[in-house]
DSSP file (Angstrom, degrees, kcal/mol; ACC not computed):
  #  RESIDUE AA STRUCTURE BP1 BP2  ACC     N-H-->O    O-->H-N    N-H-->O    O-->H-N    TCO  KAPPA ALPHA  PHI   PSI    X-CA   Y-CA   Z-CA
    1    1 A X              0   0    0      0, 0.0     3,-0.1     0, 0.0     0, 0.0   0.000 360.0 360.0 360.0 -31.0   11.4   -0.1   24.7
    2    2 A X        +     0   0    0      1,-0.2     2,-0.6     2,-0.0     0, 0.0   0.850 360.0 155.7  56.0  36.8   14.2    2.4   24.5
    3    3 A X        +     0   0    0      1,-0.1    -1,-0.2     2,-0.0     4,-0.0  -0.852  13.8 169.0 -95.8 120.0   14.1    2.3   20.7
    4    4 A X        +     0   0    0     -2,-0.6     2,-0.2    -3,-0.1    -1,-0.1  -0.195  42.2  90.1-129.1  43.2   15.5    5.5   19.2
    5    5 A X  S    S-     0   0    0      1,-0.2    -2,-0.0     0, 0.0     2,-0.0  -0.593  89.5 -55.1-120.9-175.2   15.8    4.8   15.5
    6    6 A X        +     0   0    0     -2,-0.2     2,-0.3    21,-0.1    -1,-0.2  -0.368  64.3 172.6 -59.8 141.7   13.6    5.1   12.4
    7    7 A X        -     0   0    0     20,-0.1     2,-0.8    -3,-0.1    20,-0.2  -0.981  38.4-137.4-155.2 143.2   10.3    3.3   12.9
    8    8 A X  E     -A   26   0A   0     18,-3.0    18,-2.5    -2,-0.3     2,-0.5  -0.913  34.5-167.3 -95.8 109.4    6.9    2.9   11.2
    9    9 A X  E     -A   25   0A   0     -2,-0.8     2,-0.4    16,-0.2    16,-0.2  -0.881   2.8-161.8-107.9 127.1    4.6    3.1   14.1
   10   10 A X  E     -A   24   0A   0     14,-2.6    13,-3.2    -2,-0.5    14,-1.5  -0.894   8.2-177.7-115.3 137.7    0.9    2.1   13.7
   11   11 A X  E     -A   22   0A   0     -2,-0.4     2,-0.4    11,-0.2    11,-0.2  -0.889   8.0-159.8-124.3 157.0   -2.0    3.0   15.9
   12   12 A X  E     -A   21   0A   0      9,-2.1     9,-2.7    -2,-0.3     2,-0.5  -0.999  24.5-118.0-138.0 138.9   -5.6    2.0   15.7
   13   13 A X  E     -A   20   0A   0     -2,-0.4     2,-0.6     7,-0.2     7,-0.2  -0.643  27.8-131.3 -78.9 125.9   -8.6    3.7   17.3
   14   14 A X    >>  -     0   0    0      5,-3.2     4,-3.0    -2,-0.5     3,-0.6  -0.671   8.0-151.8 -79.0 118.5  -10.4    1.4   19.8
   15   15 A X  T 34 S+     0   0    0     -2,-0.6    -1,-0.2     1,-0.2    -2,-0.0   0.740  91.1  63.3 -63.8 -23.0  -14.1    1.5   19.0
   16   16 A X  T 34 S+     0   0    0      1,-0.1    -1,-0.2     3,-0.1    -3,-0.0   0.890 126.9   4.9 -71.3 -38.9  -14.8    0.7   22.7
   17   17 A X  T <4 S-     0   0    0     -3,-0.6    -2,-0.2     2,-0.2    -1,-0.1   0.419  92.4-120.4-128.1  -0.5  -13.3    3.9   24.1
   18   18 A X     <  +     0   0    0     -4,-3.0     2,-0.2     1,-0.2    -3,-0.1   0.525  68.7 132.0  75.4   4.4  -12.3    6.0   21.1
   19   19 A X        -     0   0    0     -5,-0.3    -5,-3.2    -6,-0.1     2,-0.3  -0.617  62.3-110.8 -92.8 149.9   -8.7    6.0   22.1
   20   20 A X  E     -A   13   0A   0     -7,-0.2     2,-0.4    -2,-0.2    -7,-0.2  -0.604  33.4-161.4 -76.3 136.2   -5.7    5.3   19.9
   21   21 A X  E     -A   12   0A   0     -9,-2.7    -9,-2.1    -2,-0.3     2,-0.3  -0.958  23.8-110.5-121.1 138.9   -3.9    2.0   20.8
   22   22 A X  E     +A   11   0A   0     -2,-0.4   -11,-0.2   -11,-0.2     3,-0.1  -0.499  37.4 171.6 -67.6 126.4   -0.4    1.1   19.7
   23   23 A X  E     -     0   0A   0    -13,-3.2     2,-0.3     1,-0.3   -12,-0.2   0.807  58.3  -9.7-102.5 -44.7   -0.5   -1.7   17.2
   24   24 A X  E     -A   10   0A   0    -14,-1.5   -14,-2.6     2,-0.0     2,-0.5  -0.992  39.2-155.0-160.0 144.5    3.0   -2.1   15.9
   25   25 A X  E     -A    9   0A   0     -2,-0.3     2,-0.6   -16,-0.2   -16,-0.2  -0.960  22.9-171.3-120.7 109.3    6.5   -0.5   16.0
   26   26 A X  E     -A    8   0A   0    -18,-2.5   -18,-3.0    -2,-0.5     4,-0.1  -0.904  12.5-159.0-107.6 116.3    8.3   -1.7   12.9
   27   27 A X        +     0   0    0     -2,-0.6     2,-0.3   -20,-0.2   -21,-0.1   0.105  67.0  72.0 -84.8  22.8   12.0   -0.7   12.9
   28   28 A X  S    S-     0   0    0    -20,-0.1   -20,-0.3     0, 0.0     2,-0.2  -0.929  89.8 -93.7-133.2 161.6   12.5   -1.0    9.1
   29   29 A X        -     0   0    0     -2,-0.3     2,-0.2   -22,-0.1    -2,-0.1  -0.475  42.2-159.1 -72.8 141.4   11.4    1.0    6.1
   30   30 A X    >   -     0   0    0     -2,-0.2     3,-1.8    -4,-0.1     4,-0.3  -0.478  37.7 -80.7-111.7-174.3    8.2   -0.1    4.5
   31   31 A X  T >  S+     0   0    0      1,-0.3     3,-2.0     2,-0.2     4,-0.3   0.850 122.4  64.0 -57.2 -37.1    6.6    0.4    1.0
   32   32 A X  T >> S+     0   0    0      1,-0.3     3,-1.4     2,-0.2     4,-0.8   0.652  81.6  79.7 -68.1 -11.8    5.3    3.9    1.9
   33   33 A X  H <> S+     0   0    0     -3,-1.8     4,-2.1     1,-0.3    10,-0.3   0.802  79.5  71.7 -59.9 -27.2    8.9    5.1    2.3
   34   34 A X  H <> S+     0   0    0     -3,-2.0     4,-2.6    -4,-0.3    -1,-0.3   0.805  90.0  59.1 -60.0 -28.8    8.9    5.3   -1.5
   35   35 A X  H <> S+     0   0    0     -3,-1.4     4,-1.7    -4,-0.3    -1,-0.2   0.940 106.2  45.9 -66.1 -46.1    6.6    8.3   -1.3
   36   36 A X  H  <>S+     0   0    0     -4,-0.8     5,-3.1     2,-0.2     4,-0.3   0.911 113.4  50.1 -61.9 -41.5    9.1   10.3    0.8
   37   37 A X  H ><5S+     0   0    0     -4,-2.1     3,-1.6     1,-0.2    -2,-0.2   0.922 108.2  52.9 -62.3 -44.3   11.9    9.3   -1.6
   38   38 A X  H 3<5S+     0   0    0     -4,-2.6    -1,-0.2     1,-0.3    -2,-0.2   0.841 108.1  52.0 -58.3 -34.1    9.8   10.4   -4.6
   39   39 A X  T 3<5S-     0   0    0     -4,-1.7    24,-2.8     2,-0.2    -1,-0.3   0.476 128.9 -96.3 -84.2  -2.2    9.4   13.7   -2.9
   40   40 A X  T < 5S+     0   0    0     -3,-1.6     2,-0.7    -4,-0.3    -3,-0.2   0.565  93.3 113.0 101.0  10.1   13.1   14.2   -2.4
   41   41 A X      < -     0   0    0     -5,-3.1     2,-1.8    -6,-0.2    -2,-0.2  -0.833  47.1-167.2-116.2  92.2   13.5   12.9    1.2
   42   42 A X     >  +     0   0    0     -2,-0.7     4,-2.8     1,-0.2     5,-0.2  -0.569   8.2 179.8 -84.0  83.9   15.5    9.7    0.9
   43   43 A X  H  > S+     0   0    0     -2,-1.8     4,-2.7   -10,-0.3     5,-0.2   0.882  76.5  50.5 -57.0 -45.7   14.9    8.4    4.4
   44   44 A X  H  > S+     0   0    0      1,-0.2     4,-2.5     2,-0.2    -1,-0.2   0.919 113.9  45.8 -60.7 -40.2   16.9    5.1    4.0
   45   45 A X  H  > S+     0   0    0      2,-0.2     4,-2.7     1,-0.2     5,-0.2   0.915 113.0  49.6 -68.1 -42.2   19.9    7.1    2.7
   46   46 A X  H  X S+     0   0    0     -4,-2.8     4,-2.0     2,-0.2    -2,-0.2   0.908 112.2  48.6 -61.5 -41.4   19.6    9.7    5.4
   47   47 A X  H  X S+     0   0    0     -4,-2.7     4,-2.9    -5,-0.2     5,-0.2   0.927 111.3  49.6 -64.9 -44.3   19.5    7.0    8.0
   48   48 A X  H  X S+     0   0    0     -4,-2.5     4,-3.0    -5,-0.2     5,-0.4   0.942 111.4  48.4 -58.3 -49.1   22.5    5.2    6.6
   49   49 A X  H  X S+     0   0    0     -4,-2.7     4,-1.7     1,-0.2     6,-1.6   0.857 113.6  48.5 -61.8 -35.2   24.5    8.5    6.4
   50   50 A X  H  X S+     0   0    0     -4,-2.0     4,-1.3     4,-0.2    -1,-0.2   0.937 116.0  41.3 -69.8 -46.4   23.6    9.2   10.0
   51   51 A X  H  < S+     0   0    0     -4,-2.9    -2,-0.2     2,-0.2    -3,-0.2   0.891 124.8  34.6 -70.7 -39.1   24.4    5.8   11.4
   52   52 A X  H  < S+     0   0    0     -4,-3.0    -3,-0.2    -5,-0.2    -2,-0.2   0.893 135.6  19.3 -84.5 -41.9   27.7    5.3    9.4
   53   53 A X  H  < S-     0   0    0     -4,-1.7    -3,-0.2    -5,-0.4    -2,-0.2   0.445  95.8-120.9-112.4  -1.7   29.1    8.8    9.3
   54   54 A X     <  +     0   0    0     -4,-1.3    -4,-0.2    -5,-0.3     2,-0.2   0.664  54.5 161.6  71.5  15.5   27.2   10.5   12.1
   55   55 A X        -     0   0    0     -6,-1.6     2,-0.6    -9,-0.1    -1,-0.2  -0.475  35.3-140.5 -72.8 137.3   25.8   13.1    9.7
   56   56 A X        -     0   0    0     -2,-0.2    -1,-0.0    -7,-0.0   -10,-0.0  -0.866  28.9-114.2 -93.9 126.1   22.8   15.1   10.9
   57   57 A X        -     0   0    0     -2,-0.6     2,-0.4   -11,-0.1    -1,-0.0  -0.277  27.5-148.8 -61.3 143.7   20.3   15.5    8.0
   58   58 A X        -     0   0    0     -3,-0.0     2,-0.2     1,-0.0    -1,-0.1  -0.872  25.4-100.5-111.1 148.7   19.8   19.1    6.8
   59   59 A X        +     0   0    0     -2,-0.4     2,-0.3     3,-0.0     3,-0.0  -0.469  46.0 175.5 -70.5 134.6   16.6   20.3    5.4
   60   60 A X        -     0   0    0     -2,-0.2    -3,-0.0   -20,-0.1    -1,-0.0  -0.853  40.8 -74.9-130.0 166.0   16.5   20.5    1.6
   61   61 A X        -     0   0    0     -2,-0.3     2,-0.3     1,-0.0    -1,-0.1  -0.309  54.4-177.2 -60.3 147.8   13.8   21.4   -0.9
   62   62 A X        -     0   0    0    -21,-0.0     2,-0.4    -3,-0.0   -22,-0.2  -0.961  28.3-101.4-145.3 161.3   11.2   18.7   -1.4
   63   63 A X        -     0   0    0    -24,-2.8     2,-0.3    -2,-0.3     3,-0.2  -0.672  33.0-160.3 -86.3 134.9    8.1   18.1   -3.6
   64   64 A X        +     0   0    0     -2,-0.4    35,-0.2     1,-0.2     0, 0.0  -0.800  65.8  36.1-109.2 156.9    4.7   18.6   -2.0
   65   65 A X  S    S+     0   0    0     -2,-0.3    -1,-0.2     1,-0.2     2,-0.1   0.628  73.1 149.6  82.6  14.2    1.4   17.2   -3.3
   66   66 A X        -     0   0    0     -3,-0.2     2,-0.4    32,-0.1    34,-0.3  -0.492  38.0-132.6 -78.2 152.8    2.7   13.8   -4.5
   67   67 A X  E     -b  100   0B   0     32,-2.2    34,-2.1    28,-0.3     2,-0.6  -0.847   3.4-142.4-110.8 143.0    0.3   10.8   -4.3
   68   68 A X  E     -b  101   0B   0     -2,-0.4     2,-0.5    32,-0.2    34,-0.2  -0.914  25.8-165.4 -96.0 122.1    0.8    7.3   -3.1
   69   69 A X  E     -b  102   0B   0     32,-2.8    34,-3.3    -2,-0.6     2,-0.8  -0.951  20.7-173.6-119.9 119.4   -1.1    5.0   -5.4
   70   70 A X     >  -     0   0    0     -2,-0.5     4,-3.0    32,-0.2     5,-0.2  -0.829  16.5-169.0-105.7  89.1   -1.9    1.4   -4.5
   71   71 A X  H  > S+     0   0    0     -2,-0.8     4,-2.7     1,-0.2     5,-0.2   0.855  77.7  45.8 -53.7 -50.2   -3.3    0.4   -7.9
   72   72 A X  H  > S+     0   0    0      1,-0.2     4,-2.6     2,-0.2    -1,-0.2   0.919 116.5  44.8 -64.5 -43.0   -4.8   -3.0   -7.1
   73   73 A X  H  > S+     0   0    0      2,-0.2     4,-2.8     1,-0.2     5,-0.2   0.888 112.9  52.0 -68.6 -37.1   -6.4   -1.8   -3.8
   74   74 A X  H  X S+     0   0    0     -4,-3.0     4,-2.6     2,-0.2    -2,-0.2   0.940 113.0  44.3 -62.0 -46.3   -7.7    1.4   -5.5
   75   75 A X  H  X S+     0   0    0     -4,-2.7     4,-2.6    -5,-0.2    -2,-0.2   0.921 114.8  49.0 -65.0 -43.0   -9.3   -0.6   -8.3
   76   76 A X  H  X S+     0   0    0     -4,-2.6     4,-2.6    -5,-0.2    -2,-0.2   0.909 112.5  47.7 -62.1 -42.8  -10.7   -3.1   -5.9
   77   77 A X  H  X S+     0   0    0     -4,-2.8     4,-1.8     2,-0.2    -2,-0.2   0.930 113.4  47.7 -63.9 -46.1  -12.2   -0.4   -3.7
   78   78 A X  H  < S+     0   0    0     -4,-2.6    -2,-0.2    -5,-0.2    -1,-0.2   0.905 113.9  47.3 -63.0 -41.5  -13.7    1.4   -6.6
   79   79 A X  H >< S+     0   0    0     -4,-2.6     3,-1.0     1,-0.2    -2,-0.2   0.920 112.0  49.3 -66.5 -43.4  -15.2   -1.8   -8.0
   80   80 A X  H 3< S+     0   0    0     -4,-2.6    -1,-0.2     1,-0.2    -2,-0.2   0.814 120.4  36.3 -66.5 -30.1  -16.6   -2.9   -4.6
   81   81 A X  T >X S+     0   0    0     -4,-1.8     3,-2.0    -5,-0.2     4,-0.5   0.159  82.3 146.7-110.5  18.9  -18.2    0.5   -4.0
   82   82 A X  T <4 S+     0   0    0     -3,-1.0    -3,-0.1     1,-0.3    -4,-0.0  -0.250  70.9  19.4 -57.2 140.2  -19.2    1.3   -7.6
   83   83 A X  T 34 S+     0   0    0      1,-0.1    -1,-0.3     2,-0.1    -4,-0.1   0.111 113.4  74.4  87.1 -22.9  -22.4    3.3   -7.8
   84   84 A X  T <4 S+     0   0    0     -3,-2.0     2,-0.2     2,-0.0    -2,-0.2   0.478  71.9 101.7-100.8  -3.1  -22.1    4.4   -4.1
   85   85 A X     <  -     0   0    0     -4,-0.5    -2,-0.1    -7,-0.1    -7,-0.0  -0.538  54.6-158.7 -84.4 147.9  -19.4    7.0   -4.6
   86   86 A X        +     0   0    0     -2,-0.2     2,-0.2     2,-0.1    -1,-0.1   0.587  64.5  94.6 -96.7 -14.4  -20.1   10.7   -4.7
   87   87 A X        -     0   0    0      1,-0.1     2,-0.1     2,-0.0    -2,-0.1  -0.484  70.0-127.5 -84.1 149.6  -16.8   11.6   -6.5
   88   88 A X    >>  -     0   0    0     -2,-0.2     4,-1.3     1,-0.1     3,-0.6  -0.330  31.3 -96.8 -87.1 173.8  -16.6   12.1  -10.2
   89   89 A X  H 3> S+     0   0    0      1,-0.2     4,-2.1     2,-0.2     5,-0.2   0.854 121.0  61.0 -59.6 -38.2  -14.1   10.5  -12.6
   90   90 A X  H 3> S+     0   0    0      1,-0.2     4,-1.5     2,-0.2    -1,-0.2   0.868 101.5  53.5 -59.3 -37.2  -11.8   13.5  -12.5
   91   91 A X  H <4 S+     0   0    0     -3,-0.6     4,-0.5     1,-0.2    -1,-0.2   0.893 110.4  46.8 -64.7 -39.9  -11.3   13.1   -8.8
   92   92 A X  H  < S+     0   0    0     -4,-1.3     3,-0.3     1,-0.2     4,-0.2   0.847 115.1  45.7 -70.1 -34.1  -10.2    9.5   -9.3
   93   93 A X  H >X S+     0   0    0     -4,-2.1     3,-1.3     1,-0.2     4,-0.5   0.672  88.5  87.8 -85.1 -17.5   -7.8   10.4  -12.1
   94   94 A X  H >X S+     0   0    0     -4,-1.5     3,-1.6     1,-0.3     4,-0.7   0.873  84.2  54.3 -52.2 -46.3   -6.2   13.4  -10.4
   95   95 A X  H 34 S+     0   0    0     -4,-0.5     3,-0.4    -3,-0.3    -1,-0.3   0.782 102.9  58.5 -62.2 -24.1   -3.5   11.4   -8.6
   96   96 A X  H <4 S+     0   0    0     -3,-1.3    -1,-0.3    -4,-0.2    -2,-0.2   0.618 102.2  54.4 -81.1 -11.2   -2.3    9.8  -11.9
   97   97 A X  H << S+     0   0    0     -3,-1.6    -1,-0.2    -4,-0.5    -2,-0.2   0.609 107.3  45.0 -97.9 -13.2   -1.6   13.2  -13.5
   98   98 A X  S  < S-     0   0    0     -4,-0.7     2,-0.1    -3,-0.4   -32,-0.1  -0.308 110.3 -39.6-114.0-163.2    0.8   14.7  -11.0
   99   99 A X  S    S+     0   0    0    -35,-0.2   -32,-2.2    -2,-0.1     2,-0.3  -0.434  76.2 154.3 -62.4 133.1    3.8   13.5   -8.9
  100  100 A X  E     -b   67   0B   0    -34,-0.3     2,-0.3    -2,-0.1   -32,-0.2  -0.971  35.9-152.2-155.6 163.7    3.1   10.0   -7.8
  101  101 A X  E     -b   68   0B   0    -34,-2.1   -32,-2.8    -2,-0.3     2,-0.3  -0.986  22.1-131.8-142.8 138.4    4.6    6.7   -6.7
  102  102 A X  E     -b   69   0B   0     -2,-0.3   -32,-0.2     3,-0.3   -34,-0.0  -0.704  10.3-136.6 -92.5 141.5    3.0    3.3   -7.0
  103  103 A X  S    S-     0   0    0    -34,-3.3   -33,-0.2    -2,-0.3    -1,-0.1   0.904  93.0  -7.1 -61.2 -43.1    2.9    0.9   -4.1
  104  104 A X  S    S+     0   0    0    -35,-0.3     9,-0.3    -3,-0.0     8,-0.1   0.751 102.8  94.3-126.1 -48.9    3.9   -2.1   -6.2
  105  105 A X        +     0   0    0      7,-0.1     2,-0.4     8,-0.1    -3,-0.3  -0.251  45.5 169.0 -59.1 132.1    4.1   -1.6  -10.0
  106  106 A X    >   -     0   0    0      3,-0.2     3,-0.8     1,-0.1     7,-0.1  -0.984  35.9-143.3-144.0 131.1    7.6   -0.8  -11.1
  107  107 A X  T 3  S+     0   0    0     -2,-0.4     3,-0.3     1,-0.2    -1,-0.1   0.808 104.5  46.8 -62.8 -30.7    9.0   -0.8  -14.6
  108  108 A X  T 3  S+     0   0    0      1,-0.2    -1,-0.2    -3,-0.1     2,-0.1   0.548 126.7  25.9 -92.2  -5.9   12.4   -2.1  -13.5
  109  109 A X    <   +     0   0    0     -3,-0.8     3,-0.5     1,-0.1     4,-0.4  -0.515  65.4 161.5-152.0  78.9   10.9   -4.9  -11.4
  110  110 A X     >  +     0   0    0     -3,-0.3     4,-2.1     1,-0.2     3,-0.5   0.640  54.9  87.5 -77.7 -14.3    7.4   -6.0  -12.5
  111  111 A X  H  > S+     0   0    0      1,-0.2     4,-2.8     2,-0.2     5,-0.2   0.860  82.3  55.3 -61.5 -40.0    7.2   -9.4  -10.8
  112  112 A X  H  > S+     0   0    0     -3,-0.5     4,-2.2     1,-0.2    -1,-0.2   0.912 111.4  46.5 -57.8 -38.5    5.9   -8.2   -7.4
  113  113 A X  H  > S+     0   0    0     -3,-0.5     4,-2.5    -4,-0.4    -2,-0.2   0.909 111.0  51.3 -68.2 -41.1    3.0   -6.6   -9.3
  114  114 A X  H  X S+     0   0    0     -4,-2.1     4,-2.4     1,-0.2    -2,-0.2   0.912 111.3  48.5 -60.6 -42.5    2.4   -9.7  -11.3
  115  115 A X  H  X S+     0   0    0     -4,-2.8     4,-2.4     2,-0.2    -1,-0.2   0.888 110.2  51.0 -65.9 -39.3    2.4  -11.8   -8.1
  116  116 A X  H  X S+     0   0    0     -4,-2.2     4,-2.4    -5,-0.2    -2,-0.2   0.921 111.3  48.4 -62.6 -43.2   -0.1   -9.4   -6.5
  117  117 A X  H  X S+     0   0    0     -4,-2.5     4,-2.7     2,-0.2    -2,-0.2   0.922 111.4  49.8 -62.5 -44.1   -2.4   -9.6   -9.6
  118  118 A X  H  X S+     0   0    0     -4,-2.4     4,-2.4     1,-0.2    -1,-0.2   0.902 111.2  49.5 -62.5 -40.7   -2.2  -13.4   -9.5
  119  119 A X  H  X S+     0   0    0     -4,-2.4     4,-2.2     2,-0.2    -1,-0.2   0.893 110.8  49.8 -64.2 -40.0   -3.0  -13.5   -5.8
  120  120 A X  H  X S+     0   0    0     -4,-2.4     4,-1.9     2,-0.2    -2,-0.2   0.929 111.0  48.3 -64.6 -45.5   -6.0  -11.2   -6.4
  121  121 A X  H  X S+     0   0    0     -4,-2.7     4,-2.6     1,-0.2     5,-0.3   0.915 110.8  52.6 -60.7 -42.5   -7.3  -13.3   -9.2
  122  122 A X  H  X S+     0   0    0     -4,-2.4     4,-2.6     1,-0.2    -1,-0.2   0.897 108.8  49.1 -60.3 -41.5   -6.8  -16.4   -7.0
  123  123 A X  H  X S+     0   0    0     -4,-2.2     4,-0.7     1,-0.2    -1,-0.2   0.838 114.4  46.0 -67.8 -31.9   -8.9  -14.8   -4.2
  124  124 A X  H  X S+     0   0    0     -4,-1.9     4,-0.5    -5,-0.2    -2,-0.2   0.864 119.1  39.5 -76.8 -36.6  -11.6  -13.9   -6.7
  125  125 A X  H >X S+     0   0    0     -4,-2.6     4,-1.9    -5,-0.2     3,-0.6   0.860 102.5  69.3 -82.4 -37.7  -11.8  -17.3   -8.4
  126  126 A X  H 3X S+     0   0    0     -4,-2.6     4,-2.0    -5,-0.3     5,-0.2   0.878  96.8  51.0 -53.2 -47.7  -11.3  -19.5   -5.4
  127  127 A X  H 3X S+     0   0    0     -4,-0.7     4,-1.2     1,-0.2    -1,-0.2   0.870 110.2  51.3 -61.4 -33.4  -14.7  -18.8   -3.8
  128  128 A X  H << S+     0   0    0     -3,-0.6    -1,-0.2    -4,-0.5    -2,-0.2   0.876 109.4  49.5 -69.4 -36.4  -16.4  -19.6   -7.1
  129  129 A X  H  < S+     0   0    0     -4,-1.9    -1,-0.2     1,-0.2    -2,-0.2   0.848 112.6  47.8 -70.3 -32.8  -14.6  -22.9   -7.4
  130  130 A X  H  < S+     0   0    0     -4,-2.0    -1,-0.2    -5,-0.2    -2,-0.2   0.701  89.3 102.1 -81.5 -19.8  -15.6  -23.8   -3.8
  131  131 A X  S  < S-     0   0    0     -4,-1.2     2,-0.2    -5,-0.2    -3,-0.0  -0.364  86.8-100.7 -66.3 142.4  -19.3  -22.9   -4.2
  132  132 A X        -     0   0    0      1,-0.1    -1,-0.1    -2,-0.0     2,-0.1  -0.434  42.6-157.2 -65.8 133.5  -21.6  -25.8   -4.8
  133  133 A X        -     0   0    0      1,-0.2     3,-0.1    -2,-0.2    -1,-0.1  -0.266  36.8 -55.5 -97.6-172.5  -22.5  -26.2   -8.4
  134  134 A X  S    S-     0   0    0      1,-0.1    -1,-0.2    -2,-0.1     0, 0.0  -0.322  70.1 -90.0 -64.7 148.9  -25.5  -27.9  -10.0
  135  135 A X        -     0   0    0     -3,-0.1     2,-0.4     1,-0.1    -1,-0.1  -0.324  43.6-142.3 -60.3 139.0  -26.0  -31.5   -9.1
  136  136 A X        -     0   0    0     -3,-0.1     2,-0.3     1,-0.0    -1,-0.1  -0.832  13.9-116.5-106.9 143.2  -24.2  -33.9  -11.4
  137  137 A X        -     0   0    0     -2,-0.4     2,-0.6     1,-0.0    -1,-0.0  -0.556  23.8-144.8 -74.6 137.9  -25.6  -37.2  -12.5
  138  138 A X        -     0   0    0     -2,-0.3     2,-0.4     0, 0.0    -1,-0.0  -0.916  11.3-138.7-106.0 128.1  -23.7  -40.2  -11.4
  139  139 A X        -     0   0    0     -2,-0.6     2,-0.2     2,-0.0    -2,-0.0  -0.697  15.0-130.9 -87.3 132.1  -23.5  -43.0  -13.8
  140  140 A X              0   0    0     -2,-0.4    -1,-0.0     1,-0.1     0, 0.0  -0.546 360.0 360.0 -78.5 146.7  -23.9  -46.5  -12.4
  141  141 A X              0   0    0     -2,-0.2    -1,-0.1     0, 0.0    -2,-0.0   0.456 360.0 360.0 -85.4 360.0  -21.3  -49.1  -13.4
């Protein structure tokens, strides 16, 4: 491929042989880049400075122990597996008390989160609407 830039590279373990297989090489920053930025490593800015000005990034202090929180997926996972989890409430709440970044909710741009919520509600409601209901009487004319 001869690709030598920033990339989000994804692998998946093949259940047939246990080996990792390349799934995707994405040459742009994705949502999880926000975690690095939150920790003080602004990857898009570093990449820009490198490409435009030829600057080589230097190591600077950064925050460790920050959490990436995907609120809707976390809530969905917890709801789907309620009762089967071994962790206590404190374990679930720990990421919300320290340094963190949310996958979608943002105070300065709430619409992506609103759209995600609407999509989730639609996925939950749609199967119920499609399910056969009680037989309805048909009135003869």
